[in-house]
C-alpha positions, 0 to 999 in steps of 0.5 A: 496542520489544516488542509490547504484545500478541502478539494485535495482532501476529497481527492485523497479520500477517493483515491486512497480508498482504492489503494487501501483496498489493494493492500488487502492482499496480505492481511494480518488476520487471518493470514492469506494462504494463497499469495504466490509470486504471480499474485505479487507481480500482479499486485505490483502492476496494480499499484503502478497503475493506481499510481499513474492513473488514480492517485500518485500525484496526491501523495505527501512526501512520506506517503510516496516514500512508503509507496516506493519502499513497498514497490522496491521490496516487491521487486526484490521478492519477485526477482529473488529465489522462488519457491518450488510451489510458487507460494511466497515464504512466511518471512516475505509475507511478513515483510511485504505486509509490514510495508503495506501497513506502513503505507496505510499509516502514511495514507491516514496521516495524509488524511488526518483520519486518526486524529481525534480533533477531526471528529469533534 
């Protein structure tokens, strides 16, 4: 699939860079050890602000669905049972990290940035 507009691709690259960086809160390697429910709440608001101010309108249907799945999981975790020390549970970390990864995959699909032909 070719981009209908190089302008769309350019806009996506700029906006998606910001979103990609925001999802670094929960890396696979090395795992972050300071992720609290409070930080997740801030993360959720940051994502919302990005969506309305920077790039939500640029999403493909699949990227928007991945974004929504992440936001829904964040709400579920934040509104659920909180640990005494405020740190999220390992299974919550993994679940949220996986949703962040799925969103990043859709961003790369939107940009076609992992297709070999793009660099030929």
